[in-house]
C-alpha positions in Angstrom: 72.8 37.2 154.6 71.9 40.8 155.5 75.5 42.2 155.4 76.7 40.1 152.5 76.9 42.2 149.2 76.0 40.4 146.0 77.7 43.2 144.1 81.0 42.2 145.7 80.3 38.6 144.9 79.6 39.4 141.2 82.7 41.6 141.1 84.9 38.8 142.5 83.5 36.3 139.9 84.0 38.7 136.9 87.3 40.2 138.0 89.7 37.3 137.4 88.7 36.5 133.8 88.5 40.2 132.8 92.0 41.0 134.3 93.3 37.7 132.8 92.2 38.6 129.3 93.4 42.2 129.5 96.8 41.2 131.0 97.4 38.4 128.4 96.4 40.8 125.6 98.8 43.4 126.9 101.6 40.9 127.3 101.0 39.5 123.9 101.1 43.0 122.2 104.3 43.9 124.2 106.1 40.7 123.3 105.0 40.9 119.7 106.5 44.4 119.3 109.7 43.4 121.1 110.3 40.2 119.1 109.5 42.0 115.8 111.9 44.8 116.7 114.7 42.3 117.7 114.3 40.1 114.7 114.3 43.1 112.3 117.7 44.0 113.7 119.2 40.5 113.8 117.6 38.1 111.2 120.1 39.1 108.4 123.2 38.5 110.6 126.6 39.4 109.1 125.8 41.1 105.7 129.5 40.8 104.8 129.2 37.0 104.6 126.1 37.4 102.4 127.8 39.7 99.9 131.0 37.7 99.6 129.0 34.5 98.8 130.1 32.4 101.8 126.5 32.0 103.1 123.2 31.9 101.3 120.7 34.6 102.4 117.9 32.0 102.9 120.2 29.8 105.1 121.4 32.8 107.1 117.8 34.1 107.7 116.6 30.6 108.9 119.6 30.1 111.1 119.4 33.5 112.7 115.6 33.4 113.4 115.8 29.8 114.7 118.7 30.8 117.0 116.8 33.8 118.3 113.6 31.7 119.0 115.7 29.0 120.8 117.4 31.6 122.9 114.2 33.6 123.8 111.9 30.6 124.0 108.6 32.5 123.7 106.6 29.3 124.4 107.5 29.8 128.1 105.3 32.9 128.1 102.5 31.1 126.4 103.2 32.9 123.0 103.3 31.0 119.7 105.0 32.9 116.9 104.3 32.5 113.2 107.1 34.3 111.4 107.4 34.8 107.6 110.2 36.5 105.7 109.6 37.1 102.0 111.0 39.2 99.3 108.9 41.9 97.7 108.6 39.6 94.6 107.0 36.9 96.8 109.9 34.5 97.3 109.6 32.8 100.8 112.9 32.8 102.7 111.5 31.8 106.1 110.3 29.3 107.1 112.4 27.0 104.9 110.2 25.3 102.3 110.8 22.0 100.5 113.4 22.4 97.7 113.6 20.2 94.7 117.4 20.6 94.6 118.6 20.2 98.2 122.2 20.2 97.1 121.9 23.3 95.0 124.0 25.2 97.5 126.9 22.8 96.9 126.8 23.2 93.2 126.8 27.0 93.2 130.0 28.9 93.5 130.4 31.9 95.9 130.0 34.4 93.1 126.6 33.0 92.1 125.5 32.9 95.8 126.7 36.5 96.3 124.8 37.6 93.2 121.6 35.8 94.4 122.0 37.3 97.8 122.5 40.8 96.4 119.5 40.4 94.2 117.3 39.5 97.1 118.6 42.3 99.3 118.3 44.8 96.5 114.6 43.7 95.9 113.9 44.3 99.5 112.7 41.9 102.3 109.6 41.9 104.4 109.2 40.3 107.9 105.7 39.6 109.2 104.8 38.0 112.5 101.5 36.6 113.8 101.1 35.7 117.5 98.8 33.3 119.3 98.5 32.9 123.1 98.8 29.3 124.5 96.5 29.4 127.5 98.0 26.2 129.1 101.5 27.7 129.3 103.1 28.5 132.7 102.7 32.3 132.6 98.9 32.4 131.7 98.2 29.8 134.3 100.2 31.7 137.0 98.4 34.9 136.1 95.0 33.3 136.3 95.8 31.6 139.6 97.0 35.0 141.0 93.8 36.8 140.0 91.6 34.0 141.3 93.5 34.1 144.6 93.1 37.9 145.0 89.4 37.6 144.2 88.9 34.8 146.8 90.8 36.8 149.4 88.5 39.8 148.8 85.4 37.6 149.0 86.8 35.8 152.2 87.5 39.1 154.0 84.0 40.5 153.0 82.4 37.2 154.3 84.3 37.4 157.6 83.2 41.1 158.1 79.6 40.1 157.5 79.8 37.2 159.9 81.3 39.4 162.7 78.5 41.9 162.2 75.8 39.2 162.4 77.4 37.8 165.5 77.5 41.2 167.1 73.8 41.7 166.2 72.8 38.4 167.8 74.7 39.4 171.0 72.9 42.7 171.1 69.5 41.1 170.5 70.1 38.6 173.4 71.1 41.5 175.7 67.9 43.4 174.8 65.8 40.3 175.5 67.4 39.9 179.0 66.9 43.5 179.7 63.2 43.3 178.7 62.7 40.2 180.9 64.3 41.9 183.9 62.2 45.0 183.3 59.1 42.8 183.1 60.0 41.1 186.4 60.4 44.5 188.1 57.1 45.7 186.7 55.4 42.6 187.9 56.8 43.2 191.4 55.6 46.8 191.3 52.1 45.6 190.2 52.0 43.1 193.0 52.9 45.9 195.5 50.2 48.1 194.0 47.6 45.3 194.4 48.7 44.9 198.1 48.4 48.7 198.6 45.0 48.6 196.9 43.8 46.0 199.3 45.0 47.9 202.2 43.4 51.1 201.0 40.1 49.3 200.3 40.1 47.9 203.8 41.0 51.3 205.2 38.2 53.0 203.2 35.7 50.5 204.5 36.9 51.1 208.0 36.5 54.8 207.6 33.1 54.4 206.2 32.1 52.4 209.2 33.6 55.0 211.5 31.8 57.7 209.5 28.5 56.0 210.1 29.1 55.7 213.8 30.4 59.2 214.2 27.6 60.7 212.0 25.1 59.5 214.5 27.1 61.1 217.4 28.4 64.3 215.9 27.3 65.9 212.7 30.1 68.5 213.1 32.7 65.9 212.2 30.9 64.9 208.9 32.7 67.4 206.6 36.1 66.2 207.9 35.3 62.6 207.4 34.0 63.2 203.9 37.2 65.0 202.9 39.3 62.1 204.2 37.1 59.7 202.3 37.5 61.7 199.1 41.3 61.8 199.6 41.4 58.0 200.0 39.2 57.6 196.9 41.5 59.8 194.9 44.5 57.7 196.1 42.6 54.6 195.2 41.8 56.0 191.7 45.5 57.0 191.2 46.6 53.5 192.2 44.1 52.0 189.8 45.3 54.2 187.0 48.9 53.3 187.8 47.9 49.7 187.8 46.4 50.0 184.3 49.6 51.8 183.1 51.8 49.0 184.5 49.5 46.4 182.9 49.8 48.1 179.5 53.6 48.3 179.9 53.7 44.6 180.7 51.6 43.8 177.5 54.0 46.0 175.5 57.0 44.1 176.9 55.4 40.8 176.1 54.9 41.8 172.5 58.5 42.9 172.2 59.6 39.5 173.7 57.4 37.7 171.2 59.0 39.7 168.3 62.5 38.7 169.5 61.5 35.1 169.9 60.1 35.1 166.3 63.5 36.5 165.0 65.3 33.8 167.0 63.0 31.1 165.6 63.7 32.4 162.1 67.5 32.0 162.8 66.8 28.4 164.0 64.9 27.6 160.9 67.8 28.9 158.8 70.1 26.6 160.8 67.7 23.7 160.3 67.7 24.2 156.5 71.5 24.4 156.5 71.7 21.2 158.6 69.3 19.4 156.2 71.3 20.5 153.2 74.6 19.4 154.7 73.1 16.0 155.7 71.9 15.4 152.1 75.3 16.4 150.7 77.1 14.0 153.1 74.7 11.1 152.3 75.3 11.7 148.6 79.2 12.1 148.8 80.2 9.6 151.5 78.6 6.2 150.9 81.0 4.2 153.1 80.1 5.9 156.4 77.0 7.1 158.2 76.7 10.5 159.9 74.3 11.2 162.7 72.0 14.2 162.8 73.9 15.4 165.9 77.2 15.3 163.9 75.6 17.2 161.0 74.3 19.9 163.4 77.7 20.2 165.0 79.3 20.5 161.6 77.0 23.4 160.6 77.9 25.3 163.9 81.6 25.3 163.0 83.3 28.3 161.3 84.4 28.0 157.7 88.0 27.0 158.5 87.0 24.2 160.8 84.3 23.0 158.3 87.0 22.4 155.7 89.2 20.5 158.2 86.2 18.5 159.5 85.1 17.5 155.9 88.7 16.5 155.2 88.6 14.1 158.1 85.2 12.8 157.0 86.6 12.2 153.5 89.5 10.2 155.0 87.1 8.1 157.1 85.1 7.4 154.0 88.1 6.5 151.7 90.8 5.3 154.0 89.9 5.0 157.7 93.4 3.7 158.6 95.0 7.0 157.6 93.0 8.9 160.3 95.1 9.8 163.4 93.2 8.8 166.6 93.9 10.9 169.7 92.3 8.6 172.2 89.6 6.0 173.0 86.5 7.2 175.0 84.4 4.7 176.9 80.8 5.8 177.1 77.5 4.5 178.2 76.0 4.1 181.7 75.5 0.3 181.6 77.3 -1.3 178.7 80.6 0.6 178.2 81.1 1.2 174.4 84.3 2.4 172.7 84.2 5.6 170.8 87.2 7.0 169.0 88.2 10.7 169.3 89.9 12.5 166.3 91.3 16.1 166.4 91.1 18.3 163.3 92.2 22.0 162.9 93.6 21.9 166.5 90.3 22.9 168.1 87.9 20.6 166.3 86.7 17.3 167.8 85.1 14.3 165.9 83.8 11.2 167.6 83.0 8.0 165.7 82.7 4.2 166.3 83.4 1.1 164.2 80.3 -1.0 163.3 80.2 -4.8 163.2 79.9 -4.8 159.4 83.2 -2.9 159.1 81.3 0.3 158.7 81.8 3.6 160.5 79.3 5.8 162.2 80.2 9.5 162.9 78.4 10.3 166.2 79.3 13.9 167.0 81.3 16.9 165.7 82.2 19.9 167.8 85.1 21.9 169.2 87.2 21.9 172.3 84.8 24.3 173.9 81.8 22.0 173.4 83.7 18.8 174.2 82.0 18.3 177.6 78.5 18.5 175.9 79.6 16.0 173.2 80.8 13.5 175.9 77.6 14.0 177.9 75.6 13.3 174.7 77.6 10.1 174.0 77.0 8.9 177.5 73.2 9.3 177.0 72.7 7.6 173.6 71.7 4.0 173.2 74.0 2.0 170.9 
């Protein structure tokens, strides 16, 4: 397509994944910093309970971190957190690991627990966090869908703009062809008039020559006047001949322009034929339970993109579940044997005509719009079933 930019097409293809990756990376970094900052401020909890021995440091760390993760639920944002809390001596406090003495907390008195907690705190704790994005979570999917939608809208608006420009160009070309044909007709009428004038001038010249011969014998004094008149007529005749040649050249030029426009029109028809052939092959490959006539495929190609989607949706329903298709009316066609054809409306303006075959099959006969409805019904009356 002349006005369709492949740069915009490539941009619309590359834009969603690039924005998706950049956005997820930014969200991941932001949430990682936020969760790390929050946990560093809250994972110890009440230090008073740790120092008086009422709670073990390890239990408090696991409880506080698990409570924070359950409250924030980072999985909703598609973020998986791997959190580790260790002492500087290498003892792992979180996540909780298997202990050989699960009841050790019951056998220790608060003084021992407080001493153990104090030793851990005095040695120093280190919190590390690794993050991983879960791409099938709600937030990543919503972001990707939003970017794809924006890209498709840009591509759709660009396609509509290119289609409008092509349609306007076709209208201008048709107007130019009509003007050239009218100009050719006017030139032809002028040429015919010149030929008539030429015949009259030729006859007049011959008459004057005859008069000249008769008068020459009677009066030589009138010879110069007659010669001048003859010269004047010959000059007029030459001028008419030159004008005739110019008009003929103009007609040839107009014919060449008309041929050029016809070639361009033929090129557009070839493109439509290719699109019709491609659509027919695709229908034959996708819809095995129904048959679609060439007239229907051609009418489908002439539809705009919105009506094409609605039309193919109706064709899909006829192929998979004909009973779900809403029939507007029955049309009786044919000049001798009246046959029943069913009319279906799609997209408000679209019209699809089909008939049921004897072997429980379906044949789609014609596809068009409300504006072409009269042509479709005339076609259905002409065909032989």
